[in-house]
C-alpha positions as CSV (number, residue, x, y, z in Angstrom):
1,M,-22.0,-17.0,4.9
2,S,-19.9,-14.5,6.7
3,A,-17.4,-12.4,4.8
4,P,-13.7,-13.8,5.2
5,S,-11.6,-12.0,7.9
6,L,-8.2,-10.9,7.6
7,L,-7.0,-14.0,9.2
8,D,-8.4,-16.2,6.6
9,P,-6.2,-17.2,3.6
10,P,-6.8,-14.7,0.4
11,A,-9.8,-15.6,-2.0
12,S,-8.5,-13.9,-4.8
13,P,-11.1,-12.4,-6.2
14,T,-11.8,-10.8,-9.7
15,A,-12.2,-7.1,-9.0
16,P,-13.9,-5.1,-12.3
17,P,-12.5,-3.6,-14.8
18,Q,-12.5,0.1,-13.1
19,Y,-13.0,0.9,-9.6
20,R,-12.4,3.8,-7.1
21,V,-11.3,3.8,-3.7
22,H,-11.5,6.3,-0.9
23,L,-8.5,6.2,1.2
24,D,-9.9,8.4,4.2
25,T,-6.8,9.5,6.2
26,T,-5.6,11.5,9.4
27,A,-4.2,13.9,6.6
28,G,-7.2,14.2,4.8
29,L,-9.4,11.9,1.9
30,I,-7.6,10.6,-1.6
31,A,-9.3,9.4,-4.3
32,I,-8.1,6.3,-6.3
33,E,-9.1,5.1,-9.6
34,V,-7.7,1.5,-10.3
35,D,-7.6,0.3,-14.1
36,R,-7.3,-3.5,-14.0
37,A,-5.9,-3.4,-17.5
38,W,-2.8,-1.8,-16.2
39,A,-1.8,-4.2,-13.8
40,P,-4.8,-7.5,-13.1
41,R,-2.9,-9.0,-10.5
42,G,-2.3,-6.5,-8.5
43,A,-5.5,-4.8,-9.1
44,D,-7.3,-7.9,-7.8
45,R,-5.1,-7.8,-4.6
46,F,-5.9,-4.3,-3.7
47,Y,-9.4,-4.6,-4.5
48,E,-9.7,-7.6,-2.1
49,L,-7.6,-6.3,0.9
50,V,-9.8,-3.0,0.7
51,Q,-13.2,-5.2,0.8
52,R,-11.6,-7.1,3.8
53,G,-10.6,-3.6,5.6
54,F,-6.9,-4.6,5.5
55,Y,-5.8,-1.5,5.1
56,D,-8.3,0.3,8.3
57,G,-5.8,1.8,10.5
58,V,-2.7,1.2,9.0
59,A,0.2,3.5,9.3
60,L,2.0,5.3,6.3
61,F,5.3,4.1,7.4
62,R,7.3,5.2,5.0
63,V,6.9,8.8,3.8
64,V,9.9,10.3,1.0
65,P,8.9,13.6,-0.4
66,G,9.5,14.1,-3.6
67,F,9.6,10.0,-4.1
68,V,6.9,7.8,-2.2
69,A,4.3,7.3,0.4
70,Q,4.1,3.8,1.5
71,F,1.3,1.8,4.0
72,G,0.2,-2.1,3.9
73,L,1.9,-3.7,6.9
74,H,-0.6,-4.2,9.2
75,G,-0.6,-3.0,13.2
76,D,-1.4,-6.8,14.1
77,P,1.2,-9.1,13.5
78,R,-1.1,-12.1,13.0
79,V,-2.5,-10.8,10.0
80,N,0.7,-9.7,8.7
81,K,1.6,-13.3,9.1
82,V,-1.3,-14.8,7.1
83,W,-0.6,-12.5,4.6
84,R,3.0,-12.2,4.0
85,D,3.4,-15.6,2.1
86,A,0.5,-14.8,-0.2
87,R,2.4,-13.7,-2.6
88,I,1.2,-12.4,-6.1
89,P,2.8,-13.0,-9.5
90,D,4.2,-9.9,-10.9
91,D,2.2,-8.2,-13.7
92,P,3.6,-6.7,-17.2
93,V,4.6,-3.1,-16.6
94,R,1.7,-1.4,-18.7
95,A,1.4,2.0,-17.4
96,K,4.4,4.0,-16.3
97,N,5.2,5.2,-12.7
98,E,4.7,8.4,-12.9
99,R,3.6,10.7,-10.4
100,G,0.2,9.7,-8.5
101,T,0.4,6.3,-9.7
102,I,-0.4,3.6,-6.8
103,C,1.8,0.7,-7.1
104,F,2.6,-3.0,-5.0
105,A,6.2,-2.7,-3.5
106,T,8.2,-5.9,-4.4
107,S,11.4,-7.3,-3.3
108,G,12.0,-9.3,-6.6
109,K,10.3,-11.5,-8.7
110,D,6.7,-12.6,-7.7
111,A,7.3,-10.7,-4.4
112,R,4.3,-8.5,-3.9
113,T,2.0,-9.0,-1.1
114,T,0.1,-6.1,0.7
115,Q,2.5,-2.8,0.2
116,V,1.7,-0.2,-1.8
117,F,3.2,3.1,-2.5
118,L,2.0,5.9,-4.4
119,S,4.5,7.7,-6.6
120,L,5.0,11.6,-5.4
121,R,6.9,12.3,-8.4
122,D,8.0,11.1,-11.8
123,N,9.3,7.4,-10.9
124,S,9.5,6.3,-14.6
125,R,12.9,4.5,-13.4
126,L,10.9,1.5,-11.5
127,D,9.2,0.5,-14.6
128,A,12.4,-1.2,-15.8
129,M,12.6,-2.7,-12.3
130,G,9.2,-4.7,-12.9
131,F,6.8,-2.0,-10.7
132,A,3.6,-2.1,-12.2
133,P,1.2,0.8,-11.4
134,F,-2.7,-0.3,-11.0
135,G,-4.2,3.1,-10.3
136,R,-3.7,6.7,-9.9
137,V,-4.8,9.2,-7.7
138,Q,-5.1,12.6,-9.2
139,D,-4.5,15.2,-6.1
140,L,-1.8,14.8,-4.2
141,S,-2.0,17.2,-1.9
142,V,-3.2,15.4,0.8
143,A,-0.4,12.7,0.5
144,E,2.4,15.8,0.4
145,R,0.8,16.4,3.8
146,F,1.6,13.0,5.3
147,Y,4.2,13.2,8.2
148,S,7.4,12.6,7.0
149,E,10.4,14.0,9.4
150,Y,10.7,9.6,10.1
151,G,12.5,9.7,6.9
152,E,13.3,6.3,5.2
153,G,13.9,3.1,7.9
154,P,17.2,1.7,8.4
155,P,19.9,1.0,7.4
156,G,19.4,4.4,5.5
157,G,17.6,6.3,7.8
158,Q,15.9,6.6,11.6
159,G,12.4,6.0,10.2
160,P,10.2,2.5,11.2
161,H,12.1,-0.7,10.3
162,Q,9.6,-2.6,8.2
163,S,10.8,-6.5,9.5
164,R,9.6,-5.1,13.3
165,I,6.4,-4.0,11.8
166,V,5.6,-7.4,10.5
167,K,6.4,-9.0,13.9
168,E,5.2,-6.2,16.6
169,G,2.7,-4.3,14.8
170,D,1.3,-1.3,16.5
171,A,3.0,-2.4,19.9
172,Y,6.2,-1.3,18.1
173,L,5.0,1.9,15.4
174,S,2.4,3.6,18.3
175,P,4.9,4.4,20.9
176,N,7.9,4.8,19.0
177,F,6.6,6.4,15.8
178,P,3.7,8.4,17.1
179,K,3.1,10.8,14.2
180,L,3.1,8.8,11.3
181,D,-0.5,9.3,9.7
182,R,-3.1,6.5,9.5
183,I,-5.6,5.4,6.9
184,R,-8.7,5.2,9.3
185,S,-10.7,3.3,6.4
186,A,-10.0,2.6,2.7
187,R,-13.7,1.4,1.4
188,L,-14.7,0.7,-2.6
189,V,-16.9,3.8,-3.9
């Protein structure tokens, strides 16, 4: 039996209690330590996405120095369509959004899908908003080198527009934002 492809619906496996992921990016290697006890549903979803290769080749489309580095929209619109409505219920916030934590982005209650961000500073104000970290990066030196000159997306900035990434993928990103750093691969170690 072959492994599920990115175009297959989520299988929702249960992740180990702790696991590590290496993100090989165009700026260098980032090591993530995930603790399922912090946010079980988030840890499980990240585990599945990494296992399937979802993050391989994706752009770090939102890098705001002193705030976050965000990724998780796929370059293939067909893949985005499959995962767009594959929402996971919220986890209680058990760990603070401190510098170095990784967390799923959300647009409201039970709205997490594939987008995650690394906190580049203490973002504990996000705790009360329901952002539940599921892991930590010890060394942020690579993340702090990600290309950030495009800034926030519309309406607050000139960076990539998330809805266009979802609908057009790399056909939109590559010619318009060629300097974005990317994740070459994300692997369980």
